[in-house]
C-alpha positions as a printed NumPy array, in Angstrom:
array([[ -0.945,  17.782,  15.745],
       [ -3.31 ,  14.967,  15.193],
       [ -4.342,  15.406,  11.636],
       [ -0.084,  16.431,  10.656],
       [  0.658,  13.114,  12.037],
       [ -2.283,  11.175,  10.476],
       [ -1.535,  12.893,   7.263],
       [  1.648,  11.855,   7.299],
       [  1.326,   7.745,   8.056],
       [ -1.689,   7.832,   5.924],
       [  0.838,   9.939,   2.918],
       [  3.362,   7.411,   3.817],
       [  1.013,   4.507,   3.748],
       [ -0.357,   5.357,   0.176],
       [  2.951,   5.752,  -1.547],
       [  4.483,   2.615,  -0.304],
       [  1.492,   0.77 ,  -1.401],
       [  1.594,   2.507,  -4.189],
       [  5.15 ,   1.769,  -5.25 ],
       [  4.807,  -1.842,  -4.177],
       [  1.846,  -2.422,  -6.877],
       [  3.422,  -0.718,  -9.558],
       [  6.872,  -2.553,  -8.765],
       [  4.511,  -5.811,  -9.041],
       [  3.021,  -4.853, -12.549],
       [  6.395,  -3.947, -14.361],
       [  8.063,  -7.22 , -12.444],
       [  5.329,  -9.016, -14.404],
       [  5.562,  -7.229, -17.688],
       [  9.426,  -8.444, -17.525],
       [  8.795, -11.475, -16.973],
       [  6.911, -12.143, -19.938],
       [  8.825, -10.369, -22.177],
       [ 11.715, -12.557, -21.314],
       [  9.592, -15.502, -21.541],
       [  8.59 , -14.275, -25.121],
       [ 12.028, -13.637, -25.84 ],
       [ 12.57 , -17.075, -24.662],
       [  9.946, -19.147, -26.394],
       [ 10.602, -16.957, -30.182],
       [ 14.241, -17.602, -29.25 ],
       [ 13.538, -21.309, -29.24 ],
       [ 11.642, -21.382, -32.474],
       [ 13.932, -19.234, -33.939],
       [ 12.068, -15.863, -34.519],
       [ 14.426, -13.327, -35.863],
       [ 15.595, -10.764, -32.946],
       [ 14.48 ,  -8.03 , -35.028],
       [ 11.199,  -9.848, -35.166],
       [ 11.29 , -10.202, -31.467],
       [ 11.692,  -6.129, -30.728],
       [  9.395,  -4.978, -33.356],
       [  6.873,  -7.067, -31.438],
       [  7.837,  -6.053, -28.048],
       [  7.97 ,  -2.213, -29.19 ],
       [  4.762,  -2.397, -29.3  ],
       [  3.606,  -3.129, -25.724],
       [  2.382,  -0.744, -23.59 ],
       [  0.499,  -0.936, -20.239],
       [ -0.292,   1.05 , -17.079],
       [ -2.967,   3.248, -16.695],
       [ -1.777,   6.037, -18.98 ],
       [ -0.043,   3.721, -21.157],
       [  3.194,   5.237, -20.192],
       [  4.7  ,   2.156, -19.615],
       [  6.928,  -0.082, -22.128],
       [  9.727,  -2.781, -22.455],
       [ 13.079,  -1.458, -23.124],
       [ 16.306,  -3.822, -24.106],
       [ 19.506,  -2.993, -23.946],
       [ 22.894,  -4.868, -24.478],
       [ 25.159,  -5.711, -21.523],
       [ 27.587,  -3.17 , -22.924],
       [ 25.054,  -0.405, -23.072],
       [ 24.005,  -0.506, -26.66 ],
       [ 20.127,   0.534, -27.182],
       [ 18.024,  -1.906, -28.85 ],
       [ 14.587,  -0.694, -27.419],
       [ 14.762,   3.024, -26.331],
       [ 11.927,   4.914, -25.621],
       [  9.203,   2.374, -27.281],
       [ 11.3  ,   2.285, -30.247],
       [ 13.827,   0.271, -32.03 ],
       [ 17.229,   1.549, -32.494],
       [ 19.133,   0.345, -35.145],
       [ 23.137,   0.764, -35.061],
       [ 22.941,   2.376, -31.895],
       [ 25.935,   3.581, -30.326],
       [ 26.562,   2.591, -26.486],
       [ 24.518,   5.041, -23.657],
       [ 26.778,   2.822, -21.303],
       [ 27.305,   6.431, -19.383],
       [ 23.931,   7.878, -19.578],
       [ 23.125,   9.808, -16.359],
       [ 19.811,  10.88 , -15.235],
       [ 19.066,  14.54 , -13.66 ],
       [ 20.129,  13.11 , -10.107],
       [ 23.079,  11.597, -11.169],
       [ 22.277,   8.284, -11.274],
       [ 24.024,   6.103, -14.822],
       [ 21.139,   4.136, -15.259],
       [ 22.633,   1.379, -17.603],
       [ 24.963,   0.859, -15.317],
       [ 22.531,   0.147, -13.046],
       [ 20.516,  -2.033, -15.292],
       [ 23.658,  -3.899, -15.973],
       [ 23.976,  -4.287, -11.865],
       [ 20.199,  -5.453, -11.712],
       [ 20.977,  -8.279, -13.752],
       [ 24.076,  -9.806, -12.049],
       [ 20.889, -11.703, -10.092],
       [ 19.616, -14.271, -12.117],
       [ 15.919, -13.287, -10.792],
       [ 16.215,  -9.517, -11.913],
       [ 16.044,  -6.575,  -9.864],
       [ 14.615,  -2.984,  -9.375],
       [ 16.309,   0.429, -10.206],
       [ 15.172,   3.836,  -9.23 ],
       [ 15.658,   6.18 , -11.499],
       [ 14.201,   9.736, -13.254],
       [ 12.965,   9.457, -16.886],
       [ 11.454,  11.417, -19.336],
       [  7.739,  10.808, -19.856],
       [  6.305,   9.766, -23.092],
       [  3.459,  11.499, -22.865],
       [  4.94 ,  14.8  , -21.259],
       [  7.834,  16.67 , -21.585],
       [  8.586,  16.25 , -17.773],
       [ 11.082,  13.942, -16.459],
       [  9.722,  12.248, -13.751],
       [ 10.509,   9.654, -10.698],
       [ 10.861,   5.882, -12.187],
       [ 10.897,   2.837, -10.833],
       [ 11.857,  -0.198, -13.36 ],
       [ 12.232,  -4.085, -13.599],
       [ 15.455,  -5.408, -15.138],
       [ 16.176,  -8.769, -16.014],
       [ 18.896,  -9.997, -18.231],
       [ 18.879, -12.69 , -21.287],
       [ 22.498, -13.884, -20.809],
       [ 22.408, -16.249, -23.87 ],
       [ 21.812, -12.625, -26.131],
       [ 23.584, -10.322, -23.55 ],
       [ 20.448,  -8.549, -23.659],
       [ 18.891,  -6.138, -20.206],
       [ 15.095,  -6.16 , -20.208],
       [ 13.332,  -4.063, -18.677],
       [ 10.015,  -2.056, -18.055],
       [  9.046,   0.92 , -15.567],
       [  6.213,   2.996, -14.346],
       [  6.701,   6.479, -13.299],
       [  5.625,   7.645,  -9.827],
       [  4.651,  10.748, -10.502],
       [  0.964,  10.259, -10.533],
       [  0.44 ,   8.75 ,  -6.651],
       [  1.565,  12.391,  -6.033],
       [ -2.127,  13.389,  -7.231],
       [ -3.967,  11.008,  -4.873],
       [ -1.626,  12.285,  -2.107],
       [ -2.375,  16.073,  -3.063],
       [ -6.035,  15.4  ,  -2.75 ],
       [ -5.79 ,  13.449,   0.261],
       [ -3.56 ,  16.732,   1.767],
       [ -6.506,  19.109,   0.512],
       [ -8.979,  17.119,   2.123],
       [ -7.094,  17.231,   5.702],
       [ -6.435,  20.811,   5.383],
       [-10.229,  21.85 ,   4.612],
       [-10.964,  19.465,   7.298],
       [ -8.983,  20.904,  10.159],
       [ -9.811,  24.463,   8.842],
       [-13.33 ,  23.893,   9.358],
       [-12.737,  22.394,  12.993],
       [-10.483,  25.424,  13.806],
       [-13.456,  27.81 ,  12.634],
       [-15.807,  25.861,  15.044],
       [-13.517,  26.033,  17.772],
       [-12.857,  29.642,  17.474],
       [-16.5  ,  30.25 ,  17.055],
       [-17.211,  28.227,  20.314],
       [-14.227,  30.217,  22.319],
       [-15.787,  33.472,  21.101],
       [-18.949,  32.203,  22.185],
       [-17.597,  31.186,  25.485],
       [-15.867,  34.41 ,  25.899],
       [-18.903,  36.396,  25.105],
       [-20.552,  34.542,  27.451],
       [-17.611,  35.181,  30.309],
       [-17.215,  38.913,  29.459],
       [-21.57 ,  39.022,  30.426],
       [-21.167,  37.425,  33.434],
       [-18.269,  39.262,  34.733],
       [-19.626,  42.708,  34.019],
       [-22.89 ,  41.343,  35.759],
       [-21.32 ,  41.154,  38.167]])
């Protein structure tokens, strides 16, 4: 019971710590991208050149992090790290869990400081859909939704390692306990047999 309680508390602690660290990383990336957009806009650099620069940004331990940009109406400008030309609105885009991703992004930029959204998305490095947290901030002058996200599934590997360690430790302790109880029962059996 103690081991199970320990495992649950440590799992929650690891997951929360990892998620908070990742949220800080994406928020920093988005703020940097928005600042780059603002400076480039003031320097009269074209939107096309700005998007071209943003599409090359990668971050995260597995380089799965990237900047994405959509308009307030849901027209993609940078989508899955690729520049979109003459894109059609993806306003109704829904993840496998029913989250209307672009609508959530639009809601996030109602906060002038930006906000986080949670959804599932296809990883660029694999063909699997994974849980993701993204930070979205608006560029009101151009009605752009600028965001970046990280996948939350890599933490599950760390948690799996911890679970295997606890199970192994518990199995060893159970084996030792069984041997001790067996030995004591054998001694008690011998004592009763003598008397």
